[in-house]
C-alpha positions as CSV (number, residue, x, y, z in Angstrom):
1,M,71.2,82.3,76.8
2,M,68.5,83.4,74.3
3,P,70.2,86.3,72.8
4,K,73.0,84.1,71.4
5,I,70.4,81.7,69.6
6,F,69.0,84.7,67.9
7,E,72.4,86.2,67.0
8,L,73.3,82.8,65.5
9,L,70.3,82.8,63.2
10,D,70.5,86.6,62.2
11,T,74.2,86.0,61.5
12,S,74.3,82.9,59.6
13,R,74.6,82.9,55.8
14,I,72.1,79.9,55.3
15,V,69.4,81.3,57.3
16,Q,66.9,83.0,55.0
17,R,64.3,83.8,57.7
18,Y,62.7,82.5,61.1
19,E,59.7,82.7,62.9
20,I,59.2,82.2,66.8
21,L,56.3,79.9,67.1
22,D,56.6,79.7,70.9
23,F,58.8,81.4,73.5
24,K,58.4,81.5,77.2
25,Q,61.1,82.6,79.7
26,G,61.1,82.6,83.5
27,L,64.0,83.3,86.0
28,D,65.5,79.9,85.3
29,F,64.3,78.4,82.2
30,H,63.3,79.0,78.8
31,F,61.3,77.0,76.3
32,L,61.3,78.2,72.6
33,K,59.8,76.8,69.3
34,L,61.1,78.0,65.7
35,K,60.7,77.4,62.2
36,V,63.9,78.0,60.4
37,E,63.7,78.6,56.6
38,F,67.0,78.0,54.6
39,V,68.3,79.7,51.5
40,D,67.7,76.2,49.8
41,D,64.1,76.3,51.0
42,S,64.6,73.6,53.5
43,V,63.1,74.0,56.7
44,L,64.2,73.4,60.3
45,Y,61.9,72.9,63.2
46,V,63.3,73.4,66.8
47,R,61.9,73.0,70.2
48,E,64.0,73.4,73.2
49,F,63.4,73.6,76.8
50,V,66.5,74.6,78.9
51,S,66.4,75.1,82.8
52,E,69.3,74.6,85.3
53,N,68.7,70.9,85.4
54,E,67.1,70.1,82.1
55,F,67.9,70.5,78.5
56,D,65.1,68.9,76.2
57,Y,65.5,69.6,72.3
58,S,64.3,68.6,69.1
59,C,65.6,69.7,65.7
60,H,63.8,68.5,62.6
61,W,65.1,69.1,59.4
62,Q,63.2,68.7,56.3
63,D,63.8,69.3,52.5
64,K,61.8,71.8,50.3
65,T,59.4,68.7,49.5
66,G,58.7,68.0,52.9
67,D,60.7,64.7,53.1
68,F,62.9,64.7,56.4
69,P,66.7,64.1,56.1
70,I,67.4,64.1,59.6
71,R,65.9,64.9,63.1
72,W,67.9,65.0,66.5
73,D,66.3,64.7,69.8
74,N,66.7,63.4,73.5
75,S,63.2,61.9,74.2
76,P,63.6,59.0,76.2
77,H,62.0,56.6,73.8
78,H,65.0,54.6,72.6
79,P,66.6,53.1,75.3
80,Q,68.5,50.5,73.1
81,V,70.7,53.1,71.7
82,A,74.2,53.5,73.2
83,T,73.8,57.3,73.5
84,F,70.6,57.2,75.4
85,P,68.6,59.6,75.3
86,H,70.4,61.4,72.6
87,H,69.6,60.1,69.1
88,E,69.1,60.8,65.4
89,H,66.4,59.6,62.9
90,T,67.7,59.3,59.5
91,P,64.9,57.5,59.4
92,N,66.6,54.9,61.1
93,V,67.4,55.7,64.8
94,E,71.0,56.1,65.3
95,E,73.4,57.1,68.0
96,S,74.1,60.7,68.5
97,H,74.9,63.1,71.1
98,E,73.7,66.3,72.7
99,I,73.3,68.7,70.1
100,G,72.2,72.5,70.1
101,L,71.3,75.0,67.4
102,Q,74.8,76.0,66.5
103,D,75.9,72.3,66.0
104,V,72.7,71.9,63.8
105,L,73.4,75.0,61.8
106,A,76.9,73.6,61.1
107,L,75.7,70.3,59.9
108,V,73.0,71.8,57.7
109,Q,75.7,74.3,56.0
110,Q,78.1,71.2,55.4
111,Q,75.4,69.2,53.9
112,M,74.6,72.2,51.5
113,E,77.9,72.7,50.5
114,N,78.4,68.9,50.1
115,T,75.4,68.9,47.8
116,R,76.6,71.7,45.6
117,L,79.7,70.0,44.8
């Protein structure tokens, strides 16, 4: 599981560099916190805990000025959202789905490409 995450980051054309802020791994789980810097100087903060029975995540993307365009997470604090616990902040709380780093990188890349048009 972990090598795929690093392979995604290492091969992405929008990732400038990344920093592992925390990493713990056991026989049946891993916990990871990352800071990912993109070629447009925006930053993505990633936190994920994965085990056989659990997947907790938060991906917080902010632009180079520190304003945040979007955050995806599954913290169980918005039960009114139809896709509970999955939601996104844009800054309004909106429906979302379970999302992984590969999905987030694709969305960020798409946004960068749309911005350049």
